[in-house]
C-alpha positions in Angstrom: 219.4 -78.7 -11.7 222.9 -80.1 -11.7 223.3 -79.1 -8.0 220.0 -80.5 -6.8 221.7 -83.1 -4.5 223.8 -80.4 -2.9 220.6 -78.5 -2.1 218.9 -81.6 -0.6 222.0 -82.2 1.6 221.9 -78.6 2.7 218.2 -78.9 3.7 218.9 -82.1 5.6 221.9 -80.5 7.4 219.9 -77.5 8.4 217.3 -79.7 10.1 220.1 -81.7 11.8 221.6 -78.5 13.2 218.3 -77.2 14.4 217.7 -80.5 16.2 221.2 -80.3 17.8 220.7 -76.7 18.9 217.3 -77.5 20.5 219.0 -79.8 22.9 219.4 -78.0 26.3 222.9 -79.3 26.7 224.1 -77.7 23.4 225.5 -74.6 25.0 227.8 -76.5 27.3 230.5 -76.6 24.6 230.5 -73.0 23.5 233.0 -73.5 20.7 230.9 -76.2 19.0 227.7 -74.2 19.7 229.1 -71.1 18.0 230.3 -73.2 15.0 226.8 -74.7 14.6 225.1 -71.3 14.9 227.4 -69.9 12.2 226.8 -72.9 9.9 223.1 -72.5 10.4 223.1 -68.8 9.5 225.0 -69.8 6.3 222.6 -72.6 5.4 219.3 -70.8 6.1 219.2 -68.5 3.1 220.2 -71.4 0.8 217.5 -73.7 2.1 214.8 -71.0 2.2 215.5 -70.2 -1.5 215.5 -73.9 -2.3 212.1 -74.3 -0.6 210.7 -71.4 -2.6 212.1 -72.9 -5.8 210.5 -76.3 -5.0 207.2 -74.5 -4.3 207.3 -72.5 -7.6 208.3 -75.7 -9.4 205.3 -77.6 -8.1 203.0 -74.7 -9.0 204.4 -74.5 -12.5 203.8 -78.3 -13.0 200.2 -78.0 -11.8 199.5 -75.0 -14.0 201.0 -76.9 -16.9 198.7 -79.8 -16.4 195.7 -77.5 -16.1 196.7 -75.8 -19.4 196.6 -79.1 -21.1 193.1 -80.0 -19.7 190.8 -80.6 -22.7 187.8 -79.4 -20.8 189.3 -76.0 -20.1 187.9 -73.2 -22.4 190.2 -70.9 -24.4 190.1 -68.0 -21.9 191.2 -70.3 -19.0 193.9 -71.8 -21.1 195.2 -68.3 -21.9 195.2 -67.5 -18.2 197.0 -70.7 -17.4 199.6 -70.0 -20.0 200.2 -66.5 -18.7 200.6 -67.7 -15.1 202.9 -70.5 -16.2 205.2 -67.9 -18.0 205.3 -65.8 -14.8 206.2 -68.9 -12.7 208.9 -69.9 -15.3 210.4 -66.4 -14.9 210.3 -66.7 -11.2 211.9 -70.2 -11.3 214.8 -68.9 -13.5 215.4 -66.1 -11.1 215.5 -68.6 -8.2 218.0 -70.8 -10.0 220.3 -67.8 -10.4 219.9 -66.9 -6.8 220.6 -70.5 -5.7 223.7 -70.6 -7.8 224.9 -67.4 -6.2 224.2 -68.7 -2.7 225.8 -72.0 -3.3 229.0 -70.3 -4.6 229.1 -68.1 -1.5 228.3 -71.1 0.7 231.1 -73.1 -0.8 233.6 -70.5 0.3 234.3 -70.9 4.0 235.9 -67.5 4.1 233.0 -65.6 2.6 232.0 -63.9 5.8 235.4 -63.2 7.2 237.0 -59.8 7.8 239.9 -58.8 5.7 243.0 -56.6 5.7 243.7 -54.8 2.4 247.1 -53.6 1.6 247.8 -51.0 -1.2 251.4 -50.4 -2.4 252.6 -47.9 -5.0 254.5 -49.7 -7.7 256.1 -48.4 -10.9 255.3 -44.7 -11.6 256.8 -42.8 -8.6 254.6 -40.0 -7.3 251.9 -40.8 -9.8 251.6 -44.4 -8.6 251.3 -43.1 -5.0 248.6 -40.6 -6.0 246.6 -43.4 -7.7 247.1 -45.5 -4.6 245.3 -42.8 -2.7 242.5 -42.9 -5.4 242.1 -46.7 -4.8 242.0 -46.2 -1.1 239.1 -43.7 -1.5 237.4 -46.0 -3.9 237.5 -48.9 -1.5 236.5 -46.8 1.4 233.4 -45.6 -0.4 232.6 -49.1 -1.7 232.9 -50.6 1.8 230.6 -47.8 3.2 228.0 -48.5 0.5 227.9 -52.2 1.7 227.7 -51.3 5.4 231.3 -52.4 6.1 233.7 -50.7 8.5 237.1 -49.5 7.4 239.9 -49.1 9.9 243.4 -47.9 8.9 246.1 -50.2 10.3 249.2 -48.4 9.0 250.1 -45.9 6.3 253.0 -44.2 4.6 252.0 -41.0 2.8 253.7 -38.6 0.4 253.7 -34.9 0.6 251.5 -34.6 -2.4 248.7 -36.6 -0.8 249.7 -39.9 -2.3 249.9 -43.3 -0.6 253.2 -45.1 -0.8 251.7 -47.9 1.3 248.5 -48.3 3.4 247.0 -51.3 5.2 243.4 -51.1 6.4 240.9 -53.5 7.9 237.5 -54.1 6.5 235.0 -55.7 8.8 231.3 -56.7 8.5 229.0 -59.1 6.8 230.5 -60.6 3.6 233.7 -58.5 3.8 235.8 -61.1 2.1 233.2 -61.7 -0.6 233.1 -58.0 -1.4 236.9 -57.6 -1.7 238.1 -61.1 -2.7 238.6 -60.2 -6.4 240.8 -57.1 -5.8 244.2 -58.8 -5.3 246.6 -58.0 -8.1 248.2 -55.2 -10.1 246.0 -52.2 -10.9 247.3 -50.1 -13.8 246.4 -46.5 -14.4 246.8 -44.6 -17.7 246.5 -40.8 -17.3 248.3 -37.4 -17.6 250.0 -37.1 -14.2 249.2 -34.2 -11.9 253.0 -33.7 -11.8 253.3 -33.2 -15.6 252.5 -30.0 -17.5 253.1 -31.2 -21.1 250.1 -33.5 -21.4 251.9 -36.9 -21.8 249.9 -40.0 -20.8 251.9 -42.1 -18.3 251.2 -45.7 -17.2 251.7 -46.4 -13.5 250.9 -49.4 -11.3 249.6 -50.1 -7.8 249.6 -53.5 -6.1 246.6 -54.6 -4.0 246.7 -57.5 -1.6 243.5 -58.8 0.2 244.4 -60.8 3.3 242.0 -62.7 5.5 241.9 -61.4 9.1 243.5 -64.2 11.2 243.2 -64.9 14.9 245.2 -67.1 17.2 243.3 -70.3 16.1 244.4 -69.6 12.5 248.0 -68.8 13.1 250.0 -69.7 16.2 252.8 -67.3 16.9 255.4 -68.0 19.5 256.4 -64.8 21.3 260.0 -66.0 21.3 260.0 -65.8 17.5 259.3 -62.1 17.6 261.4 -59.0 17.9 259.5 -55.9 18.8 261.1 -52.5 18.3 259.7 -49.1 19.3 260.6 -45.8 17.7 259.4 -42.3 17.2 256.7 -42.0 14.6 257.4 -39.8 11.5 255.1 -37.8 9.2 252.1 -35.7 9.9 250.8 -35.7 13.5 252.0 -32.6 15.3 254.6 -32.2 18.0 253.5 -35.5 19.6 255.0 -37.5 16.7 258.6 -36.5 17.6 258.3 -36.7 21.4 257.1 -40.2 22.1 258.2 -43.7 21.0 254.7 -44.8 20.0 255.5 -46.5 16.7 256.1 -50.3 16.7 257.9 -52.6 14.4 257.5 -56.4 14.7 259.8 -58.9 13.0 258.8 -62.5 12.8 262.0 -64.5 12.5 260.7 -67.8 11.0 259.1 -66.1 8.0 261.1 -62.8 7.8 257.8 -60.8 7.8 258.2 -57.3 9.2 255.3 -55.1 10.1 255.3 -51.5 11.3 252.5 -49.4 12.7 252.6 -45.8 13.8 249.2 -44.3 13.1 247.9 -44.5 16.6 249.2 -42.3 19.5 249.3 -45.3 21.8 252.2 -47.8 21.5 249.8 -50.5 22.8 247.3 -49.9 20.0 250.0 -49.8 17.4 251.4 -53.1 18.7 247.9 -54.7 18.6 247.3 -53.5 15.0 250.8 -54.7 13.9 250.1 -58.1 15.3 246.8 -58.3 13.3 248.6 -57.4 10.1 251.4 -59.9 10.9 249.0 -62.7 11.5 247.1 -61.9 8.3 250.3 -61.9 6.2 251.6 -65.2 7.7 248.1 -66.8 7.2 248.0 -65.6 3.6 251.5 -67.0 3.0 250.3 -70.4 4.3 247.2 -70.2 2.2 249.2 -69.3 -0.9 251.6 -72.1 -0.4 248.7 -74.5 -0.1 247.1 -73.0 -3.2 250.3 -73.3 -5.2 250.7 -76.9 -4.2 247.2 -77.8 -5.3 247.7 -75.9 -8.5 250.8 -77.9 -9.3 249.0 -81.1 -8.5 246.3 -80.1 -11.0 248.8 -78.5 -13.3 246.8 -75.3 -13.6 246.2 -72.1 -11.7 242.6 -71.6 -10.5 240.5 -69.1 -8.7 241.6 -65.6 -7.8 244.7 -66.4 -5.7 247.3 -65.4 -8.3 248.1 -61.8 -7.7 251.3 -61.7 -9.8 249.6 -60.3 -13.0 247.8 -57.2 -14.1 244.1 -57.5 -13.3 242.6 -54.1 -14.1 243.4 -51.0 -16.1 241.9 -47.5 -15.4 242.2 -45.4 -18.5 241.4 -41.7 -17.8 241.5 -40.3 -21.4 238.8 -42.7 -22.5 237.0 -42.9 -19.1 237.4 -46.7 -19.4 238.0 -49.5 -16.9 238.9 -52.9 -18.1 239.1 -56.1 -16.0 241.5 -58.3 -17.9 240.5 -61.5 -16.1 237.1 -61.6 -17.8 237.5 -59.1 -20.6 235.0 -56.7 -19.1 235.2 -53.1 -20.2 233.1 -50.3 -18.7 233.1 -46.6 -19.7 232.2 -45.4 -16.2 235.6 -44.7 -14.6 234.4 -41.8 -12.5 231.6 -43.8 -11.0 233.9 -46.8 -10.3 236.5 -44.6 -8.6 233.6 -43.2 -6.5 233.0 -46.6 -5.1 230.4 -48.0 -7.5 232.3 -51.3 -8.0 229.3 -53.6 -7.9 229.0 -54.1 -11.6 232.6 -55.2 -11.8 232.3 -57.5 -8.7 229.1 -59.0 -9.9 230.6 -59.8 -13.3 233.5 -61.5 -11.6 231.1 -63.5 -9.3 229.1 -64.6 -12.4 232.3 -65.8 -14.1 233.5 -67.7 -11.0 230.0 -69.2 -10.6 229.9 -70.4 -14.2 233.4 -72.0 -13.8 232.5 -73.8 -10.6 229.2 -75.0 -11.9 230.9 -76.3 -15.0 233.4 -78.2 -12.8 230.5 -79.6 -10.8 228.6 -80.8 -13.8 
């Protein structure tokens, strides 16, 4: 395997961390302790799969030698051959699993929570309606993976569309589940607002931001302007009577975030700060990404969200991911949250590229 040395280093590092954590004084520095625990949890499945691979590899070699034994009769040789084929199948499966785990392990953000922002683009009301479809799709997809969805802010239309919505996704591997969704999503269908059957093309932009905390982004309170105002939209009489909505402006970057979905001004402010940190952190990451890309004179990974990434064609029940040329005729299933086939194909493509680079 081309990544054998990485696996050996992972196994050695796991033993080193276990030794460090067994020291009674390890918990004195809680920051270091928690980092080690987190690193250990990421390494353990990789090392366990590697140990299983090594075991299967040894067994396959032993069976191979037995099959070549001149003293073995024909029936035994047939059994050896059958068992060796089973071990070879198991070994290939473990190689694929190790590639997947190494790809995930090489991404320090794999287990982080995210904030997803959906914005209606070209297409007016139809784009907003499709934005609502995407939000439902992502909500169901998150639920199927045991992830929690929390609406941070939203701006809706009277027809049930979404002009803009930001929602947090938290839980195990949240970023891994959503990392490929940043970009322009295009829809081709007869709008609900049309009666003459013409197919329109509309677009919605999706941004997936890493949830950031104070250690990721340092924000000086003096750089903020916080305005409060009365919330608008659905919500009953309360909406027009209290100044619960919050708008935060960050002067150094010009980033402006508004939240009004909660009845509490304090809760809206807390959510707005989370979105603000995520946007600033993403801007910093994108600047770093662009700098690295210029240095390599190529754009890599899934960081570029400027182009069209996926088309949802209703007349043909077709979904096409343009980054990898994948086309599936299961649009209804995908919009109902069954995104796994698309995400797995994107993961396989990324894994193949990274393994090629490592070769």
